[in-house]
Kinemage of the C-alpha trace (Angstrom):
@kinemage 1
@onewidth
@group {chain A} dominant
@subgroup {mainchain}
@vectorlist {calphas} color= white
{ca met a 1} P 11.814 16.827 -3.698
{ca asn a 2} L 15.264 17.660 -2.297
{ca glu a 3} L 14.024 20.332 0.059
{ca asn a 4} L 13.859 19.591 3.766
{ca val a 5} L 11.034 17.177 4.439
{ca gln a 6} L 8.408 18.501 6.802
{ca thr a 7} L 6.699 16.110 9.209
{ca leu a 8} L 3.422 16.768 10.983
{ca asp a 9} L 1.745 15.395 14.077
{ca tyr a 10} L -0.726 12.569 13.514
{ca gly a 11} L -4.266 13.828 13.148
{ca val a 12} L -3.149 17.423 12.517
{ca ala a 13} L -2.417 17.171 8.811
{ca ser a 14} L -4.970 18.992 6.679
{ca ala a 15} L -6.444 17.488 3.520
{ca glu a 16} L -4.122 19.697 1.454
{ca gln a 17} L -1.077 18.519 3.393
{ca arg a 18} L -2.101 14.854 3.121
{ca asn a 19} L -2.586 15.230 -0.633
{ca lys a 20} L 0.837 16.834 -0.945
{ca val a 21} L 2.494 13.949 0.926
{ca leu a 22} L 0.630 11.423 -1.223
{ca arg a 23} L 1.555 13.242 -4.433
{ca asn a 24} L 5.242 13.449 -3.471
{ca thr a 25} L 5.176 9.790 -2.450
{ca tyr a 26} L 3.835 8.718 -5.848
{ca trp a 27} L 6.403 10.841 -7.685
{ca leu a 28} L 9.295 9.494 -5.612
{ca leu a 29} L 7.968 5.947 -5.968
{ca ala a 30} L 7.960 6.335 -9.757
{ca leu a 31} L 11.471 7.795 -9.648
{ca ser a 32} L 12.680 4.897 -7.498
{ca leu a 33} L 11.885 2.462 -10.323
{ca leu a 34} L 14.734 3.889 -12.416
{ca pro a 35} L 17.618 2.844 -10.102
{ca thr a 36} L 15.808 -0.441 -9.443
{ca val a 37} L 15.755 -1.243 -13.160
{ca leu a 38} L 19.362 -0.065 -13.498
{ca gly a 39} L 20.493 -2.290 -10.632
{ca ala a 40} L 18.611 -5.284 -12.032
{ca trp a 41} L 20.049 -4.725 -15.511
{ca leu a 42} L 23.586 -4.373 -14.165
{ca gly a 43} L 23.227 -7.545 -12.110
{ca val a 44} L 21.898 -9.552 -15.062
{ca ala a 45} L 24.487 -8.146 -17.480
{ca thr a 46} L 27.510 -8.727 -15.233
{ca gly a 47} L 26.355 -11.742 -13.189
{ca ile a 48} L 27.723 -10.000 -10.112
{ca thr a 49} L 25.126 -11.593 -7.832
{ca lys a 50} L 25.439 -15.170 -9.140
{ca ser a 51} L 27.567 -16.213 -6.181
{ca leu a 52} L 25.053 -14.880 -3.655
{ca thr a 53} L 23.306 -18.184 -3.063
{ca gly a 54} L 21.875 -19.812 0.048
{ca met a 55} L 22.687 -18.299 3.418
{ca leu a 56} L 25.359 -15.976 1.981
{ca gly a 57} L 22.784 -14.337 -0.274
{ca met a 58} L 20.333 -13.932 2.590
{ca val a 59} L 22.970 -12.404 4.883
{ca val a 60} L 24.090 -9.906 2.212
{ca phe a 61} L 20.498 -9.043 1.346
{ca leu a 62} L 19.260 -8.587 4.928
{ca gly a 63} L 22.440 -6.798 6.031
{ca gly a 64} L 22.335 -4.373 3.119
{ca ala a 65} L 18.598 -3.809 3.345
{ca phe a 66} L 18.541 -3.129 7.094
{ca gly a 67} L 21.600 -0.889 6.759
{ca phe a 68} L 19.932 1.205 4.077
{ca val a 69} L 16.627 1.365 5.976
{ca tyr a 70} L 18.486 2.644 9.036
{ca ala a 71} L 20.262 5.280 6.913
{ca ile a 72} L 16.983 6.349 5.296
{ca glu a 73} L 15.309 6.813 8.676
{ca lys a 74} L 18.267 8.912 9.836
{ca thr a 75} L 18.216 11.172 6.765
{ca lys a 76} L 14.498 11.305 5.936
{ca asn a 77} L 14.108 14.872 7.231
{ca ser a 78} L 17.014 16.243 5.200
{ca ala a 79} L 17.983 16.703 1.552
{ca met a 80} L 20.073 13.493 1.775
{ca gly a 81} L 16.962 11.389 2.283
{ca val a 82} L 16.070 11.097 -1.407
{ca pro a 83} L 19.581 10.098 -2.648
{ca val a 84} L 19.889 7.505 0.127
{ca leu a 85} L 16.474 6.083 -0.764
{ca leu a 86} L 17.422 5.902 -4.445
{ca gly a 87} L 20.675 4.162 -3.483
{ca phe a 88} L 18.601 1.629 -1.583
{ca thr a 89} L 16.365 0.965 -4.587
{ca phe a 90} L 19.471 0.417 -6.749
{ca phe a 91} L 20.695 -2.135 -4.206
{ca met a 92} L 17.313 -3.866 -4.224
{ca gly a 93} L 17.363 -4.059 -8.012
{ca leu a 94} L 20.830 -5.582 -7.853
{ca met a 95} L 19.638 -8.180 -5.342
{ca leu a 96} L 16.651 -8.974 -7.553
{ca ser a 97} L 18.827 -9.536 -10.619
{ca arg a 98} L 19.706 -13.138 -9.726
{ca met a 99} L 16.060 -14.199 -9.790
{ca ile a 100} L 15.407 -12.201 -12.962
{ca ala a 101} L 18.388 -13.852 -14.654
{ca met a 102} L 17.057 -17.285 -13.672
{ca val a 103} L 13.599 -16.486 -15.067
{ca leu a 104} L 15.101 -15.038 -18.257
{ca gly a 105} L 16.737 -18.437 -18.709
{ca phe a 106} L 13.297 -19.789 -19.699
{ca ser a 107} L 12.224 -19.464 -23.316
{ca asn a 108} L 9.292 -17.332 -22.157
{ca gly a 109} L 11.293 -15.534 -19.471
{ca ala a 110} L 10.792 -12.000 -20.804
{ca ser a 111} L 7.013 -12.432 -20.861
{ca leu a 112} L 7.072 -13.821 -17.309
{ca val a 113} L 8.936 -10.731 -16.079
{ca met a 114} L 6.442 -8.441 -17.807
{ca thr a 115} L 3.535 -10.466 -16.408
{ca ala a 116} L 4.936 -10.102 -12.887
{ca phe a 117} L 5.344 -6.360 -13.445
{ca gly a 118} L 1.805 -6.052 -14.777
{ca gly a 119} L 0.437 -8.106 -11.877
{ca thr a 120} L 2.225 -5.895 -9.364
{ca ala a 121} L 0.864 -2.765 -11.053
{ca gly a 122} L -2.602 -4.314 -10.905
{ca val a 123} L -2.292 -4.993 -7.173
{ca met a 124} L -1.137 -1.399 -6.654
{ca phe a 125} L -4.144 -0.063 -8.567
{ca val a 126} L -6.616 -2.225 -6.624
{ca met a 127} L -5.145 -1.409 -3.203
{ca ala a 128} L -4.879 2.312 -3.960
{ca ser a 129} L -8.523 2.283 -5.055
{ca leu a 130} L -9.592 0.415 -1.922
{ca ala a 131} L -7.629 2.808 0.281
{ca thr a 132} L -9.599 5.741 -1.102
{ca val a 133} L -13.030 4.200 -0.433
{ca ile a 134} L -12.459 2.397 2.877
{ca lys a 135} L -13.471 4.717 5.698
{ca arg a 136} L -12.601 2.580 8.721
{ca asp a 137} L -9.297 2.861 10.570
{ca leu a 138} L -6.953 0.037 9.548
{ca ser a 139} L -4.276 0.657 12.190
{ca gly a 140} L -5.281 -2.537 14.003
{ca met a 141} L -3.924 -4.547 11.061
{ca ser a 142} L -0.323 -3.601 11.786
{ca lys a 143} L 0.434 -6.125 14.537
{ca trp a 144} L -1.030 -9.024 12.534
{ca leu a 145} L 0.803 -8.029 9.377
{ca phe a 146} L 4.083 -7.666 11.273
{ca ala a 147} L 3.593 -11.133 12.766
{ca gly a 148} L 2.976 -12.465 9.259
{ca val a 149} L 6.228 -10.922 8.000
{ca leu a 150} L 8.152 -12.536 10.872
{ca val a 151} L 6.670 -15.909 9.932
{ca leu a 152} L 7.713 -15.346 6.322
{ca ile a 153} L 11.284 -14.493 7.346
{ca val a 154} L 11.595 -17.611 9.500
{ca ala a 155} L 10.052 -19.796 6.787
{ca ser a 156} L 12.415 -18.322 4.173
{ca ile a 157} L 15.471 -19.017 6.331
{ca val a 158} L 14.323 -22.608 6.896
{ca asn a 159} L 13.709 -23.073 3.173
{ca val a 160} L 17.255 -21.908 2.397
{ca phe a 161} L 18.456 -25.109 4.070
{ca val a 162} L 15.606 -27.336 2.882
{ca gly a 163} L 15.679 -26.086 -0.704
{ca ser a 164} L 12.066 -27.032 -1.377
{ca thr a 165} L 10.526 -25.679 -4.581
{ca met a 166} L 7.039 -26.273 -3.218
{ca gly a 167} L 8.039 -24.551 0.003
{ca met a 168} L 9.165 -21.549 -2.021
{ca ala a 169} L 5.830 -21.546 -3.853
{ca val a 170} L 3.897 -21.564 -0.563
{ca ile a 171} L 6.069 -18.801 0.901
{ca ser a 172} L 5.660 -16.707 -2.266
{ca thr a 173} L 1.885 -17.123 -2.202
{ca leu a 174} L 1.690 -16.059 1.431
{ca ala a 175} L 4.028 -13.131 0.742
{ca ile a 176} L 1.751 -11.838 -2.025
{ca ala a 177} L -1.240 -11.949 0.329
{ca ile a 178} L 0.579 -10.369 3.286
{ca phe a 179} L 2.306 -7.587 1.354
{ca ser a 180} L -0.842 -6.776 -0.623
{ca ala a 181} L -2.582 -6.229 2.722
{ca tyr a 182} L 0.435 -4.234 3.925
{ca leu a 183} L 0.211 -2.107 0.775
{ca leu a 184} L -3.414 -1.277 1.556
{ca tyr a 185} L -2.489 -0.454 5.153
{ca asp a 186} L 0.475 1.759 4.183
{ca leu a 187} L -1.475 3.649 1.514
{ca lys a 188} L -4.328 4.218 3.956
{ca gln a 189} L -1.871 5.562 6.544
{ca val a 190} L -0.654 8.183 4.089
{ca met a 191} L -4.159 9.116 2.979
{ca asp a 192} L -5.381 9.436 6.579
{ca gly a 193} L -2.385 11.503 7.692
{ca gly a 194} L -0.835 8.741 9.788
{ca glu a 195} L 2.390 8.993 7.782
{ca thr a 196} L 3.418 12.543 6.944
{ca asn a 197} L 6.972 12.048 5.679
{ca tyr a 198} L 6.934 11.179 1.982
{ca ile a 199} L 10.355 9.503 2.117
{ca ser a 200} L 9.211 7.100 4.828
{ca ala a 201} L 5.950 6.584 2.949
{ca thr a 202} L 7.803 5.803 -0.273
{ca leu a 203} L 10.088 3.365 1.529
{ca val a 204} L 7.316 1.202 2.978
{ca ile a 205} L 5.211 1.230 -0.201
{ca tyr a 206} L 8.281 0.396 -2.305
{ca leu a 207} L 9.070 -2.571 -0.054
{ca asp a 208} L 5.478 -3.802 -0.363
{ca leu a 209} L 5.631 -3.633 -4.151
{ca phe a 210} L 9.127 -5.149 -4.301
{ca asn a 211} L 8.021 -8.180 -2.294
{ca ile a 212} L 4.849 -8.608 -4.345
{ca phe a 213} L 6.810 -8.450 -7.618
{ca gln a 214} L 9.511 -10.815 -6.384
{ca ser a 215} L 6.945 -13.332 -5.132
{ca leu a 216} L 4.895 -13.163 -8.335
{ca leu a 217} L 8.052 -13.673 -10.382
{ca ala a 218} L 9.012 -16.691 -8.283
{ca leu a 219} L 5.574 -18.273 -8.735
{ca leu a 220} L 5.561 -17.616 -12.463
{ca gly a 221} L 9.030 -19.117 -12.763
{ca ile a 222} L 8.027 -22.238 -10.820
{ca phe a 223} L 4.728 -22.914 -12.559
{ca gly a 224} L 5.007 -21.076 -15.884
{ca gly a 225} L 8.636 -21.377 -16.960
{ca glu a 226} L 9.168 -23.115 -20.325
{ca arg a 227} L 12.364 -24.737 -21.520
{ca asp a 228} L 13.328 -24.904 -25.171
């Protein structure tokens, strides 16, 4: 997948070309889990992200994430696109490690992490299945989903200062709903030929899954965490 990435005009992609983009997207998505796990493990093992609390953590996370997304968009049509994307997934794993470490602090922490992973895989399976059977154009969803993400960002920033556990639970619940819908939309775009660059496709689907996993993990930690 290091060859130059070919992009096609919307509506022109043949069924064979769409299937190739989808196949490459799934392979790259699977590959992206490796640096994510590595980053999460490194963060938990070293505690390097422990100090990234409150507004500092949000600034580092958003700054790093937007910086990587910009770099990915600039390199997505070249051989550098895949390494940059994998670097981004390592960063995201590192940023996730603080929450994972907190959940692992529960006596049932390991099972909560696996449950969140299984739940995310289940959402992926359901949305991928729906995307293959839904025939209608879902492009009209994009503006509503984007508005929902903006609301989530604002609510998350407010909750950094409020520090409400219940607020976090509400935000996490909404995030699962919004990013599950986004996952369906993004998968459908690839299947319909609306997204013909597999690096861009992998990026958006990865972000959907990352947010679903993170939100599930937060909910499980809030309501299912057990102390010794």
